C-alpha positions in Angstrom: -6.9 10.6 5.0 -7.5 11.6 8.6 -11.3 10.9 8.7 -12.2 8.1 10.8 -15.7 6.5 11.1 -17.0 7.3 14.6 -18.3 3.8 15.2 -14.6 2.4 14.6 -12.7 4.8 16.3 -14.5 4.9 19.7 -12.1 3.3 21.9 -10.1 1.7 19.2 -6.8 3.3 20.1 -6.3 1.7 23.1 -7.9 -1.5 22.1 -5.8 -1.8 19.1 -2.6 -1.6 21.3 -3.7 -4.7 22.8 -4.8 -6.2 19.6 -1.6 -5.8 18.2 0.2 -7.4 20.9 -2.3 -10.4 21.1 -2.8 -11.0 17.4 0.9 -11.0 16.5 1.2 -14.3 18.3 -2.0 -15.7 17.0 -1.0 -14.9 13.5 2.2 -16.7 13.4 2.6 -17.1 9.7 1.3 -15.2 6.5 -1.2 -17.0 4.4 0.3 -19.1 1.5 1.5 -17.2 -1.5 -1.2 -18.0 -4.0 -3.6 -16.5 -1.4 -1.3 -13.4 -0.7 -0.7 -12.6 -4.5 -2.8 -9.8 -6.1 -4.7 -11.6 -8.6 -6.4 -11.1 -11.9 -8.8 -13.9 -11.6 -12.5 -13.5 -12.4 -14.0 -11.2 -9.6 -16.7 -13.9 -8.6 -14.2 -16.3 -7.6 -12.5 -14.4 -4.6 -13.1 -11.1 -3.0 -10.6 -8.2 -3.7 -7.3 -8.2 -2.0 -7.4 -5.8 0.9 -4.3 -3.3 1.1 -3.3 -1.2 4.1 -3.0 2.2 2.9 0.1 3.8 4.3 -0.6 0.7 6.7 -3.5 0.6 8.6 -3.5 4.4 8.8 -6.9 4.8 10.3 -5.8 3.0 13.5 -1.9 3.9 13.7 0.2 6.8 12.5 0.7 6.6 8.6 3.7 5.1 7.1 5.3 3.9 10.6 6.1 0.7 11.8 3.1 0.8 14.1 0.9 1.1 11.2 2.3 -2.2 9.5 1.9 -4.0 12.8 -1.8 -2.7 13.2 -2.3 -4.0 9.6 -1.0 -7.4 10.7 -3.1 -7.3 13.9 -6.0 -7.0 11.4 -5.0 -9.9 9.3 -4.1 -7.9 6.4 -1.1 -9.2 4.6 -0.4 -6.3 2.0 0.4 -2.7 3.0 1.2 0.3 1.0 3.9 2.9 1.6 5.4 6.2 0.0 9.1 6.5 -0.5 11.0 9.8 -0.7 14.8 10.7 -0.5 16.5 12.8 2.1 19.3 15.4 1.5 22.1 12.7 2.0 20.5 10.2 -0.2 18.7 8.0 2.3 15.3 6.6 1.2 12.4 7.3 3.8 8.9 6.3 4.3 7.0 9.4 4.1 3.9 10.7 2.2 4.2 14.4 2.1 7.2 16.3 0.3 7.4 18.1 3.8 7.7 16.7 7.2 5.3 19.2 9.1 2.1 17.4 8.9 3.0 14.1 10.6 6.2 14.9 12.6 7.2 17.5 15.1 9.7 19.1 12.7 8.7 22.5 13.4 9.4 22.2 17.0 12.8 20.3 16.7 13.9 22.5 13.5 12.0 25.9 14.0 14.2 27.7 11.4 14.1 25.2 8.7 10.9 26.0 6.8 9.3 24.7 4.5 10.9 21.7 6.1 11.2 19.6 2.9 12.2 15.8 3.3 15.0 16.6 0.7 16.4 19.4 2.8 17.2 16.9 5.9 19.6 14.4 6.5 18.5 10.9 7.6 20.0 11.5 10.8 17.9 14.7 11.3 14.9 12.8 10.4 15.4 10.2 12.7 15.1 12.6 15.8 11.4 13.4 14.8 8.5 12.0 16.5 6.1 10.8 13.9 3.4 9.6 16.2 2.3 12.1 18.6 0.3 14.1 15.9 -1.9 11.1 15.6 -2.2 10.2 19.3 -0.2 10.5 22.4 -0.3 6.7 22.5 2.2 6.6 19.5 4.7 9.2 21.2 8.2 8.7 20.0 7.3 6.6 16.8 9.8 7.5 14.3 9.9 8.0 10.4 11.3 4.7 9.3 13.9 4.3 6.6 13.0 2.1 3.6 15.7 -0.4 4.7 14.1 -0.7 8.2 10.9 -0.8 6.7 11.4 -3.6 4.4 13.3 -5.5 7.4 10.2 -5.3 9.5 8.0 -6.8 6.7 10.2 -9.5 6.3 10.0 -10.4 10.1 6.1 -10.1 9.9 5.8 -11.9 6.5 3.7 -9.0 4.9 3.8 -7.9 1.4 4.4 -4.4 0.1 2.8 -2.2 -2.4 5.6 0.4 -2.7 4.8 4.1 -4.1 7.6 6.2 -5.6 6.3 9.7 -4.3 6.8 12.7 -6.3 9.7 11.2 -8.6 10.1 14.4 -10.3 11.8 15.9 -7.1 14.3 12.9 -6.7 15.8 12.3 -10.2 17.0 8.6 -10.4 15.0 7.7 -7.4 14.0 4.6 -9.0 17.6 3.1 -9.4 17.9 4.1 -5.5 14.9 2.0 -4.5 15.7 -0.9 -6.8 19.2 -0.9 -5.2 17.9 -0.9 -1.6 15.4 -3.7 -2.6 18.0 -5.5 -4.1 20.4 -5.2 -1.0 17.6 -6.4 1.3 16.9 -9.5 -0.7 13.4 -8.2 -2.1 14.3 -8.8 -5.8 14.7 -12.4 -5.4 12.2 -14.6 -7.1 9.9 -15.2 -4.2 9.5 -11.5 -3.4 9.1 -10.5 -7.1 6.6 -13.3 -7.7 4.4 -12.7 -4.8 5.4 -10.0 -2.4 6.2 -6.9 -4.2 4.5 -4.2 -6.6 6.2 -0.8 -7.4 3.6 1.8 -8.3 3.5 5.7 -9.1 1.5 8.4 -10.3 4.5 9.1 -12.7 4.2 7.1 -15.9 7.9 7.8 -16.8 8.7 6.5 -13.3 6.8 3.3 -13.6 8.6 2.9 -16.8 12.0 3.4 -15.5 11.2 0.5 -12.9 10.3 -1.8 -15.6 13.0 -1.0 -17.8 15.7 -1.5 -14.9 14.1 -4.5 -13.4 11.7 -6.2 -15.9 10.8 -8.9 -13.3 9.4 -6.5 -11.0 5.5 -6.0 -11.1 4.3 -2.4 -11.7 1.2 -0.3 -11.2 0.3 3.3 -12.8 -1.8 5.2 -10.3 -4.6 7.0 -12.1 -7.4 6.5 -14.6 -5.7 6.8 -18.2 -8.4 7.0 -21.1 -9.5 3.5 -22.4 -7.5 4.4 -25.6 -4.4 5.0 -23.9 -4.5 1.6 -21.9 -2.5 -0.4 -24.4 0.5 1.9 -24.1 0.4 1.7 -20.2 0.2 -2.1 -20.6 3.6 -2.1 -22.2 5.2 -1.4 -18.6 2.5 -1.6 -16.2 1.0 -4.8 -14.7 -1.7 -2.8 -12.8 -4.0 0.3 -13.5 -4.7 1.9 -10.0 -7.4 4.5 -10.1 -9.2 6.4 -7.6 -12.5 4.6 -6.5 -14.5 7.7 -7.6 -13.5 7.6 -11.3 -14.3 3.7 -11.7 -17.1 1.9 -13.8 -17.7 -1.5 -14.3 -17.0 -1.2 -18.1 -13.5 0.7 -17.3 -12.6 -2.3 -15.2 -13.5 -4.6 -18.1 -11.5 -2.8 -20.5 -8.6 -3.0 -18.3 -9.1 -6.6 -17.7 -9.2 -7.1 -21.2 -5.5 -6.2 -21.9 -2.2 -8.4 -20.8 0.5 -6.5 -19.1 4.2 -6.8 -19.8 4.2 -10.3 -17.9 1.8 -11.6 -20.2 -1.0 -11.8 -17.5 -4.4 -9.7 -17.6 -3.9 -6.1 -16.2 -5.2 -5.8 -12.5 -7.2 -3.0 -10.9 -6.2 -1.8 -7.6 -8.4 1.1 -6.4 -8.1 3.7 -3.6 -8.9 5.0 -1.1 -12.0 3.1 0.0 -12.9 3.5 3.8 -16.5 2.2 3.9 -18.1 -1.3 3.4 -20.7 0.4 1.1 -18.0 1.7 -1.1 -16.0 -1.6 -0.9 -19.0 -3.5 -2.1 -19.6 -1.1 -5.1 -16.1 -1.6 -6.4 -16.0 -5.2 -5.6 -18.9 -5.5 -7.8 -17.2 -3.8 -10.6 -14.7 -6.5 -10.5 -11.6 -5.0 -9.0 -8.6 -7.0 -8.0 -7.6 -5.1 -4.8 -9.1 -2.3 -2.4 -6.7 0.0 -0.7 -7.9 1.5 2.4 -7.0 3.4 5.8 -9.6 0.7 7.3 -8.7 -2.8 5.3 -10.6 -4.8 7.6 -13.7 -2.6 7.3 -13.6 -3.1 3.4 -12.6 -6.8 3.7 -15.3 -7.8 6.1 -17.8 -5.7 4.1 -17.1 -7.4 0.8 -17.0 -10.9 2.5 -20.2 -10.4 4.1 -21.6 -11.2 0.5 -18.9 -13.7 -0.4 -20.6 -16.7 1.0 -23.6 -16.5 -1.2 -21.7 -15.7 -4.2 -19.2 -18.4 -3.9 -22.2 -20.9 -3.6 -23.5 -19.7 -7.1 -20.2 -20.2 -8.5 -19.5 -23.6 -7.0 -16.4 -22.4 -4.7 -15.8 -22.5 -1.0 -17.5 -20.1 1.2 -14.3 -18.7 2.7 -11.8 -16.7 0.9 -8.9 -16.9 3.6 
């Protein structure tokens, strides 16, 4: 999602650099767990949870530690990322199955087309510049390994919506990811209860995660037919459709079912990049909104929150 609203982007890159530095100290601790946790409560009670898509990818190069820091500087505690596997079995944070769009791989390894992630070792990928394509300000930013990413999130106190990307290309990647999460302490009770969700477009991949680690919350990316929802509810805690497919009735049908942990299914929708679209899906009752500009959708939704909160007899602040 490279499209950036003009009103936001003008002067934002230089300004964000200072914002990241200053806000990191100002926001010394994450919000309390009950506030950070994706929730299935009635939508009138609280605004949807904002999730930074590939980090705050409207402001910093996607799926990098800089994008994580940009989200934190904006006060966003949930980040989404994508995970793939290298030739030597390392897990790296990368959206595309190839490296050419978001790195300088074609310059560093000109004879290695089509530059698939699976054809490179972790050491080779670590040489690549993953920031200059976005803006020279981020020259030298690297493709993080999942291990580096998890450790960084633990330092910042942020939470993770992890997407298993193209699982059909990487047989057994679910076990690899769960092993990495376990090794980094992300499968303990605290992380599993309130800091981690694993999602995928592959239903078999989501089911494999649930079968191998039943305590972990999972999400299916897509818009299954209403009649198919009970089947997905056996192994998915969330149904996460693109916002263009959503209707209020569909959200109601999802919420009417309970997932594998005995709680109502949640709906986290993507990729919403304007306040207007955010207000539209919030009115449908979604639980979370995934965005390249998570501050834009959060602020757009919360503009109407005080009046709704008064009507519901709730505090006017959701933070």
